[in-house]
N, C-alpha and C positions, 0 to 999 in steps of 0.2 A: 068282594074281590075286584080289584081294579084291572081293567084290560085296556091296552093302548089301541086306539082306533086307527085304522089305516084306510084312507080314501083311495079310490082307483088312481087318481092323479099322482098322489105321493108314492104309491107303490111302483107305478111306471117309472117315476124319476129315480127311485132307488134301484130299480132293475137296470136302468141306463147306466147309473154309477157303477154297478157291479160289472157291467159289460166293459166299461172303460178300464176298470181295475184289471180285468182279464187281458185286455188289449195291451196295457202297459206291461203286464207280466210277460206276455208273448214277445213284446218288443225287447225287453231286457234279456230274455232267453236267446232270442235271435242274435242280438249284438254280442252276447257272451260266446255264442257258437262261432261267430265270425272273427272274433278277436285273435285266435291263434293263427288263422289264415292271413289276417291283416298284418300281424306281427311278423309272420314268416316272410311275407312279401316285401317287408322293409329291411334295409341293411343299416341298422342303427350303429353309428360309430365306425362304419366301414365304407367301402366303395363297391357299388354294384357292378358286376361284369357278367359275361356269358362264357360258357363252355360249349363247344360244338362237337357233336358226334356224327360223323359222316356215314351216310348209307344206313341209318337206323330210324325207326319210328317208335313211338311210345304207345303201347296198347292200353292206355287208360282213358277215362272219359274226357272228351275234349269239347271245346266250344269254338265256333268259327271266329277267326280273327280278321282275315283280310282275303279278298279275292280280287286279283288285278291282272287281267290277261295282257300279254304283250309287253311286259315291263319287268324290271328287276324289283323284287319285293323284300329282299333280306333286310335292308335298313328300315323300311317302313314297319315290317313285322316286329323287328326288335324294339323300335320306338314305342309301338303300341303295348308290347309286353312290359317294357321297362316302366312305363307310366301307369301300369295297373298293379296294385298290390295283390290282387287275386290271381295274377298270372305268374306262375312259378317257372313255367317252361313253355316252349312252343316248337312246332315242327313245320317245315316247309316242304311242300310237294312241288318241285320245280316244273314238272311236266304239266300239272294242272294250274300252276301259278297261284296257289293259295296257301294260307297258313292257318293253323288252329292252335289254340292255347290250352294249357293244362293248369290245374290248381295245385299241383304237386310236382316234386322232382323225382328223379329215379333213385334217390337215396332210400335203401331198404326195399326197392322194387326192381332189382336188377333183372329179374326174369321177365319183366314186361318191356324191356328194350329188345326189339326184334329187327333183324336185318331187313332193309327195304331199299333197294337201289333207286336213286332219284329223290330220296327224302333225307333231309338233314334234321337232326334234333338239337335244340339249344336249350340249356337250362341255366338258371340264375346262379351266380356265385356271390358270396359276400366276402370281400377281401379286406382284411384288417392289417394295419402296419405295412401297407404296400403303397408306394408313391406311384399310383397308377398312371397319372398323366405323364410323368417323367419316363417311366419304363415302357409304356405302351402307346402313349399319345391319346389325345382327347377323342379322336375319331374312331378308335379301334372298336370294331364290331364284336370280336370275340378274342379272348386272351389265351385260351387253351383249346386244343383239339384232343379229344379223348378217343381212344381205341379200346373197347372192352376186350378182356381176355387176351391181352397182348403185353409183350415186354421186350426190352433190348438186352440181349444176353451178353454178359461179360464186360459191360461198360458202366459199372456203378462206381462213381467217384466219391459218393458219400451216402451212407446208410443211417437213417434216423429212426429209432424204434419208438413205440408208444405214441404214435400219431393217431388221433381219434377219428379223423375224417379225411376224405379226398380233398376237400376244400383246404384243410390245413396243409396238406402235402403240396398243393398248388402254391400256397403262400410261401412255403419254404423255397420252392424252385424260383419263384419270381424275385425273392429277396436275397438269394444266395450271393455272397460277396467274394468267396475264395476263387470262383471260376464262373464262367457263363454257363448257366444251367439251361441246356437246350431241351431237355426232356426229363421226365420223372416217371416213376412207377409207384402205384399205391396198392398194397395188398390189404384188402378190407378185413380179412380173417386174422392175419398176423399183426395188423395195424403197423405196418412198416412202410416207410417212405424212402425210396432210393432216388438219388439225384445223379444226373449224368451230363458231361460236357458234350455228349454226342446225341444224335437222334436217328430215326430210321432212314434219313437221307444221307447222313455222313457215314453210317454203318448199316447199309441195307441188308447185308447178308446175316447180320446178327439180330434182325427184327423177327420175333417169333410170335405166332398165333397159337394160343392154347385154350381151346373151347372148354367152357365149364369151370375155368379157374376163377380165382377171386382177385386177380390182378388187372389193373387198368393202366395202360400206357397213356401218358399225358405229355403232349408236345407244346412247348412254350412258344406261342406265336409272337411274343414281344421280344424274343431274343434277336440280336443283330443278325441281319441276313448274311449268308455266306457269299464270298467275293467272286468266285469263278462262275459267272452266269452265262448261259447260252440258251437258245430256244431250239427245240426240235419241232419242225413243221409237219403237220398232218393235214392231208387234203380231204375234203368232203365229209368232215365230221364237225361236231359242235360241242362246246363245253356243256356238261350236264347241269351244273348249278351256276346260274347267272346271278352274281352278287352285285354287279354294277353294269349299267348299260350307258354307252356314250355314242355320240355321232363322231365318225372319223372318216376322213377322205382317203387315207392310205393305210396299208398294213404297217409300215414303220411307225406311223402316228399311233396306231392301236397298240403296238408293242411298247411305245413310250408311255402310254397311259397305264399299261400294266406295271411297268417299272416304277411309275410315280405314285401308284395307289398308296394311300395312307390308312384307309379304314381296315385293310386286311392285307395279308401277304398274297399278292396276286400270283398264282402259280400257273395260270393258263389263260389264254384269250382266244376268242374266235372273231375273225373279221369277215364281214359280209360286204363285198365290194358293190353288189347290186343296190343295196340300201344304205351304204355308208354307215354301217352299224358295227360297233365294237363291244363285244360281250366279255366282261372280265369275271374271272372265277377264282375263288380261294381253294378250289379242289383240282388236283391233277390225278393221274392214274395211280400214283402212290397213295394218295389220300382215299381214293375210291377202291382200294384193294384190288387193283387191276381190272375193275369194271370198265367195259368199253364205252367210248363216247358214242352218243347217238349219231346216226348218219344224217348228214345235211349237205346236199349237193351244192357245190359252188363256194362253200365256206372254207377258209383256211384257219386251222387251229394251231397256235404256237404254245408249246408246253415248256415252261421254264425249268432249267436245272441249275441250281446254285450250290456248288460244293467243290472244294479242292480235291476231294476224293474222286469226284467224277473225272477230273483231269487225269488222275492216275489210272482209273479204269479204262479211259480212252487211250492209254499209253501215250499221254501227252506230256508236255514239259511246261512248268511254270516259268514265265518270262516277265520282265518288267518293261513297261513303256515309260519313257521320260518326257515330261513337259518342262522346258526351261523357262525360268522367270515366271512361274505359274503356281497358284495355290487353288485348292478346292474350297470354295466358299461354303461355310456352314458345317464343315467336317470337324468333329471333335478330335483334339490332339492329345495324345498320351506320350510324354517324353520318354525316350529310351535312355537308360543310364549306361554309358559306355566307359568301362574302367580304363583309365590311362589315356583316353583320347583327348586330343586338343585341336588338331587340324586334320583335314583329310579323312572324313568319317563315312563317306558315301557307301563304300563297299561293306563296311561293318553294319550299317543300317539296313542294307538290302539283305544281309545274312540273318539279322535279327527278325526282320519281317517275315522272311521265308520260314524261319524256325517257328514263328507264331501261327503259321498256317492260316486257318479260316478267320482267326481273330485279327488278322492284319491284311485287309484287302488292298491297302495302299499306304505309302509313307511319304513324308516330306522332309527335306533338309533345309535348314536355315543357315546359310553360309556366313551371315554376319555375326551370329553367335556360336557357330559350329555346334548346333544341336539338331537332332533329328527326332521325328515324332511318328508314332503309329497312328493311323487314321481309322475312324470307325466306319468309313464308307468309301466307295469308289465313284466313278462317273456314270455307272449304269443308270440311265434315265436322268442324269444330272449333268450332261455335257455343257449346258449353259452356265453351270456354277463354276466352271474354270475361269479364273480371272488373272490378269497380269499382275505380278508383284516382283520387283527386283530382289535379288539376294536369296530367292527361294526356288527350289525345283520340286516338282511333283512326280512321284513314281507310282505306277499302278500295275498290279498283277494282272496277267492274262494267261491263258492256257492255249498252247499251240500243239497240234497233233502232227508234228514233223520232227525229224531227227536233226537237231542242231549240229553244225560243224563242231568238231572237237575244240577248235580255237575260240568258239563262241559260248560254249557250255557254261563256263564259270564267270561270265561277264556280269557286271553289276546291272546293266540294262542292255536290251537287245533291239529296241525300236525307239526312235525319237519321233514324237508326235506333235504336230502343230495344227491347232484348230483354226479354220478359216483361211488357210493358205493352199496354194497349188503350184505345180511346176508346169506352167503354161506351154502347150504345144509339144510336149514330150510324151505323147501317148503311144508307146510301143506295143501295148496290148490292152484291149478293153474287154472286161469280163462283166456281162450283165447278170442281174438276179443274184447278187452276192448278199447273203442275209445279214451279215454284220461285219464290223471292223476286224474282228479276229480272223474271219475267213479270208479277208483281203490280205492280211499279213501273212497268213499261211500260203496263199497263192503266190505272193512275192518270193517267199523263202523256198517254195517248191519249183519255181520257174527254171526250166532247163534250156530253153532256146536262147536265152541270154542271161547275163547277170543282172538281176533285178536289184537296183540300188535304192529305189523309192517307189512308193505307191500312193495313190489318192483314193479315198473312199467317201462317197456321197450317200449318206443314209436315207435321204429323201427319195432317191431314184434307184437305190440298191446297186450302184455301179462302182466297180473297182478298176482302176487304171494302173498299169505297171509301166515302169520306165527304166531304161539303162542308165539314166543320169540322176543327179540329185542337186540340191541347192548349192553345193560347192562347185560342181563341174559346170552347172548352168545357172549362175547366180542371178542373171538378168531375167530369167524366166520364173524365178521364185516370187510370186506376186499374191496379192489378196485375191481370194476366190470370189466368183460371182455368187455362188451358192453359199448360204450361211451354214449349211450342214456338211460342207466339204472339210476333210481332214487330210493333211499331208503326213505320210508315214515313211520314215527313213530307216532302211534296213542296216542295222549295226553289225550284222553277221556277214555282210558281203565282203569279199577279199579286197584289200587295199589296191587301188588302181595305180598308185605311185605318181599321181599327177599333182599332189599337193606339195608345197614348199613352205618353209618357215619365214615369216616376215616379222621383224623386230619392232616392238613398241617400247621406246626408252622409258625408264623409270616407272615401270608398271609391273603388276603381277595379276594372275587370273582372279577374278572376283569369285568364280565358282570353283573353289579349290577342292578337288575330289580325293586327292592322295598326296602324301608327302613321303619322299624317299630320302633316307638319311645317308650320311657318309659318302656324299658325291663330291669328287675333287674339283671338278671344273664344269663350265657351261657346256662344253662339247659332250661330256659324259651325261649331263642332264638331258640334252637333246636326244641322245641315243636311248636313254631310259624312256623318254616320252614315245619315241618311234616304235619301240618294241614292247610297250606296256600291254599286258594281257588282260587286266581287269576291266578295261573299257578302251574304246578308241580315244587316245590322247590327242586333243585338238590344240592345246596350248600348254606352255610351261614357263617357269621363271626359276632362275638359279639364285639362291640366297647364299652367297659365299661366306658370310660371317659364321653361319651355322653348318656349312657344308650340306645344305638341304636343297632338294629339287622339288618344286611345287608343280603339280600337273593337274590338268583339268580336261574334262570331256566336252567343254564348251569353248567357243571362239566367237568372233564377231559375226559370223553367219548365223549362229544359233542364239546368241545373247544380245546382238545388236552392236553397232559401232562404238557406242559409249558404255553400254552395259556389261561388256565382257571383261573389262579390266578395272583395277583399282590403282590409283597413283601411290607410289611409295612415299 
């Protein structure tokens, strides 16, 4: 019988080979085990984004991600998670200034999402068929805010059945074309997705919390911001979630930083004057479900409210401010189609914009083509984007909490605004610590000691100056302001003082033609129509005898300039 001999050396070598085979096997098994997690962490064929859940933590196994005291860490935590295929979600403890990561999401683990004030939970989304950069911007930190067990009652504009996941419902809201989808609801049991033009800010009384339900409220953070913005100031408290930290020398500068934030919808800021620090947050008391802000002596916190409905709740009135020969640079224009309109369209444009509510924060009129456009933004945080351009006027919505005179209620605009100008030496009343331009306009309209015909507001020093006079009664005093943040505001609701007279310019007609009145027999009648016109204060007119038409305008040489106010026939 033959038997193979095995020396000690050869046996040891075979044993080593056997060990390597086992090691290779374990390596293959380990890689196979990791592949599902690696695949889940990637968004193949789509765009990765994040969903935020405010005031919740995730009671699953976590790994430390970042600890960084005394700074804002939201962006850094998100970057770390975004670049790790094993990180499917993370949470931030803002009090401890740290974040931890998770290798799974809350899908199928709803019961492990637990309320925790001061902690926000972020989980990855994979969005397909969504032009994310166009809709949300490249810097957007989160696309959706999720509120578990909540819904908006009675405002479902579209219901889509057989939707397999919350992620798919989010995609439907982001890509909805029939209307601006501001929020959605996803029922994970019935697999139904409901889309809405409204959200918990436009319809706060209809926002319901239903513990133990299978419905999630989903707020679209990429939807266009609502136009009627104001800040409510709170003293000696601080935002809970600091998403960005800036250095700022004044509170108005801090407010501007909040208005200009691109990475998220800044809903509140805190200003620390002692350290010149500005803390920006994407969370307000609505997002925090009425959780109180932490007490911090010496700080001022401004909470932003942006909604037309807020104006109605304050018993306010939507008004328009007009800037002559001005456009808002960078604003997207959507043309209004006005049936049968050829000339004199300003009032119809104002009515259309008012009808569109929150979807029209401002509009512009091009007088050379007689077209008007709905704009996608206003000058909130963008006052430097107002630039001069002949033949165009810019109109912006505002909300005043005053009762307008009956003669002014239906006017096409109520205030004329000129950036960088002032009425020098006509300071009949100086009001300090006025928080915004709207409050200065209200102060002028509410003044009872005298008829306030104009005001000036300087946002850098929060000062409002009221005057009995305006640029027409004191033209020599209407000059360029020393401060670049000064704005001249002319009250169009003040009663006529009877001091103005008509001066003829031969062979000319108004460049800024706001209205046309037909069947006018002569120039005397045309002048009379201008004098008593109720849609706006008529500043100039021209009579077109061939067509028996009266052309009237709300602008003159004081508002549009000596050469810019008229066109030659």
